[in-house]
LUMFIGU-363941 format. One record per residue (C-alpha): residue in three letters; x, z, y. Coordinates in steps of 0.05 Angstrom, whole numbers, plus 5000, padded with zeros to 4 digits. Last residue first. Example, Ala and Ser with C-alpha at 12.3 -4.5 7.8 and 13.67 -1.06 7.14 Angstrom:
LUMFIGU-363941
Ser527351434979 Ala524651564910 
This chain:
LUMFIGU-363941
Unk517352134912 Unk518252214987 Unk522651705022 Unk524051805096 Unk528251225121 Unk533851395171 Unk538151645114 Unk538650955081 Unk544350985030 Unk542551675006 Unk535151515004 Unk536450874964 Unk540751274915 Unk535151774908 Unk530251204894 Unk535050944840 Unk535551644810 Unk527951684808 Unk528151044768 Unk532851354717 Unk528451984714 Unk522251574698 Unk516851474749 Unk509651684736 Unk506551764805 Unk505252414843 Unk509752224902 Unk510151524932 Unk510851655007 Unk515251135042 Unk517151225115 Unk521450845165 Unk521050125141 Unk522649615195 Unk527349155155 Unk523549165089 Unk527948785039 Unk530649385000 Unk523849705006 Unk520749124968 Unk525549154908 Unk524449904902 Unk516949824906 Unk517049294852 Unk521449754809 Unk516350304819 Unk510749844796 Unk514249724730 Unk516550454727 Unk509650744730 Unk504450764785 Unk497851124774 Unk496351144849 Unk498051874864 Unk501351744932 Unk502051014952 Unk503151095027 Unk507350585065 Unk510050645136 Unk513950145178 Unk510749495157 Unk512748885199 Unk515648525138 Unk508548385116 Unk505948675051 Unk503248155002 Unk508648184948 Unk508448944947 Unk500948924938 Unk501248474876 Unk506348914843 Unk502549544861 Unk496149274832 Unk499849094768 Unk503349764762 Unk497250204772 Unk491850164825 Unk487350624784 Unk489251294816 Unk487151104886 Unk489851734918 Unk494251374968 Unk492750654990 Unk496250735057 Unk498750225107 Unk502550285172 Unk505349745218 Unk500449155214 Unk501648675271 Unk504848205221 Unk497948115189 Unk495547715249 Unk495547035214 Unk491447295155 Unk491846945087 Unk496647395048 Unk493348035073 Unk486547785051 Unk489247604983 Unk492348294979 Unk485448604990 Unk482648204931 Unk488648394886 Unk487949124907 Unk480649104886 Unk482648804818 Unk487649364807 Unk482549904821 Unk480350254885 Unk477050934876 Unk476651004953 Unk481651574961 Unk485751255016 Unk484550575047 Unk488550685111 Unk490350045149 Unk494450115212 Unk496749675270 Unk490949205277 Unk486149545324 Unk480549085350 Unk476649155286 Unk475549905298 Unk468049935284 Unk468649425228 Unk473849855194 Unk469450475199 Unk463550115169 Unk467949855112 Unk470550565101 Unk463450825093 Unk461850265044 Unk468250405005 Unk466651145000 Unk459451004977 Unk461650534921 Unk460149784931 Unk466449424912 Unk463248834948 Unk462749255011 Unk470249405006 Unk471948665002 Unk467548535063 Unk471049095101 Unk477648755083 Unk475048115115 Unk472648485177 Unk479248855183 Unk483248195182 
């Protein structure tokens, strides 16, 4: 899985992505976390990474994932990503990813069906007050899950 994601990052081609691709290839034996933070990833990059996640047999070993500080992921990228995350995920980071209510609703739907989720960090996005109220309700009903928004 890491080698395929590294290939996607190499195709993106910016210096941060190439450095991260090298790091992923060096730790290809570890499959419990994937941190692709602050790489200037865009919606189309998330779609390519989601395709890798959808087609890997060992994706259920993934426990923690972060795409934080990729401001161009947006609602569409978030929607695609939420549909590709395995049920094994315990921690998700999507801080400052340009997500609005459409993507926020996708996150809310996903977290309601994520049996192992323990932490969700989605602060610095553009959620409306009504959606924030829904996240607050989720937090109240699920006190064992840390939700930061």
